[in-house]
C-alpha positions as CSV (number, residue, x, y, z in Angstrom):
1,X,-17.2,4.2,-8.8
2,X,-19.9,3.9,-11.3
3,X,-22.3,5.8,-9.0
4,X,-19.8,8.7,-9.1
5,X,-18.9,8.6,-12.8
6,X,-22.4,8.6,-14.3
7,X,-21.5,9.3,-18.0
8,X,-19.0,7.8,-20.4
9,X,-17.5,11.4,-20.6
10,X,-16.9,11.4,-16.9
11,X,-15.3,8.0,-17.0
12,X,-13.0,9.0,-19.8
13,X,-12.0,12.2,-18.0
14,X,-11.3,10.3,-14.8
15,X,-9.2,7.7,-16.6
16,X,-7.2,10.4,-18.5
17,X,-6.5,12.2,-15.2
18,X,-5.4,9.0,-13.5
19,X,-2.7,8.4,-16.1
20,X,-1.6,12.0,-16.4
21,X,1.9,12.7,-15.2
22,X,0.6,15.5,-12.9
23,X,-1.4,13.1,-10.7
24,X,-0.2,13.1,-7.1
25,X,0.2,9.5,-5.7
26,X,0.6,8.9,-2.0
27,X,1.4,5.5,-0.7
28,X,0.4,4.6,2.9
29,X,1.2,1.4,4.6
30,X,-1.7,0.4,6.8
31,X,0.2,-2.5,8.3
32,X,2.8,-4.9,7.0
33,X,0.2,-6.8,4.8
34,X,-1.6,-3.9,3.2
35,X,-0.6,-0.8,1.3
36,X,-3.0,1.9,0.2
37,X,-2.7,4.5,-2.5
38,X,-4.3,7.9,-2.7
39,X,-4.4,9.5,-6.1
40,X,-5.2,13.3,-6.3
41,X,-5.9,15.0,-9.6
42,X,-7.5,18.4,-10.3
43,X,-11.0,17.0,-10.2
44,X,-10.8,13.7,-8.3
45,X,-9.5,12.1,-5.2
46,X,-9.3,8.3,-5.4
47,X,-8.2,5.8,-2.8
48,X,-8.0,2.1,-3.2
49,X,-8.2,0.0,-0.1
50,X,-8.3,-3.2,-2.1
51,X,-9.5,-4.4,-5.5
52,X,-13.1,-4.5,-4.3
53,X,-13.1,-1.5,-2.0
54,X,-12.4,2.0,-3.3
55,X,-13.4,5.5,-2.6
56,X,-13.8,8.2,-5.3
57,X,-14.5,11.8,-4.5
58,X,-15.4,14.5,-7.1
59,X,-13.5,17.4,-5.7
60,X,-15.3,20.0,-7.8
61,X,-18.6,19.0,-6.1
62,X,-17.4,19.2,-2.5
63,X,-19.2,21.8,-0.4
64,X,-17.4,21.1,2.8
65,X,-15.2,18.6,4.6
66,X,-15.2,17.4,8.2
67,X,-12.3,15.7,9.9
68,X,-12.7,13.4,12.9
69,X,-10.7,11.2,15.2
70,X,-12.4,8.0,16.3
71,X,-11.5,5.4,18.9
72,X,-12.6,1.8,18.6
73,X,-12.3,-1.2,20.8
74,X,-13.1,-4.8,19.7
75,X,-13.2,-7.7,22.0
76,X,-13.1,-11.3,20.9
77,X,-14.9,-13.3,23.5
78,X,-13.6,-16.7,22.6
79,X,-10.0,-15.7,23.4
80,X,-10.6,-12.6,25.6
81,X,-8.4,-10.5,23.3
82,X,-9.1,-6.8,23.1
83,X,-8.0,-4.8,20.1
84,X,-8.0,-1.0,20.4
85,X,-7.4,1.2,17.4
86,X,-7.9,4.8,16.3
87,X,-9.0,5.9,12.9
88,X,-8.8,9.3,11.3
89,X,-11.7,9.7,8.8
90,X,-12.4,12.5,6.4
91,X,-16.1,13.2,5.5
92,X,-17.0,14.9,2.2
93,X,-20.3,16.6,1.7
94,X,-21.4,17.5,-1.8
95,X,-23.1,20.7,-2.9
96,X,-26.8,20.4,-3.2
97,X,-26.9,17.1,-1.4
98,X,-29.8,16.7,1.0
99,X,-28.2,13.8,2.9
100,X,-27.6,14.3,6.5
101,X,-24.7,11.8,6.3
102,X,-21.6,12.4,4.3
103,X,-21.6,11.7,0.6
104,X,-18.2,10.1,0.8
105,X,-15.8,9.1,3.5
106,X,-12.1,8.2,3.5
107,X,-10.6,6.5,6.5
108,X,-6.9,6.7,7.4
109,X,-5.1,4.7,10.1
110,X,-3.2,7.7,11.3
111,X,-3.9,11.5,11.5
112,X,-0.6,12.2,9.9
113,X,-1.5,10.3,6.7
114,X,-4.9,12.1,6.6
115,X,-3.2,15.5,7.2
116,X,-0.8,14.8,4.3
117,X,-3.7,14.3,1.9
118,X,-5.7,17.3,3.3
119,X,-2.7,19.6,2.7
120,X,-2.5,18.6,-0.9
121,X,-6.3,19.1,-1.4
122,X,-6.1,22.6,0.3
123,X,-3.3,23.6,-2.1
124,X,-5.2,22.6,-5.2
């Protein structure tokens, strides 16, 4: 988060928007053990995956967004168990960024959860 909020003024603005009553909070249950929250304000999108893993997007700096559906398969050799899962990421590219990779990415476990968030972003 500190790489995105580079000044004390930005940190204060972010904190004020997170406690504002107009913040939109969306709860997603990834599985029975984990819940994820997405917070959407006028300037920021914030998702916490865990206490140590978060994603912060400065919405005012976004140039374009790409959506994807990705299919993964993991195989654990010791037990021969295959795990197959699909992810629905959102890739954010900032204005003026010269990176060929996205500046930020949010990953959702279902396209419906991702689409809920994208509808709110589109309306704001």
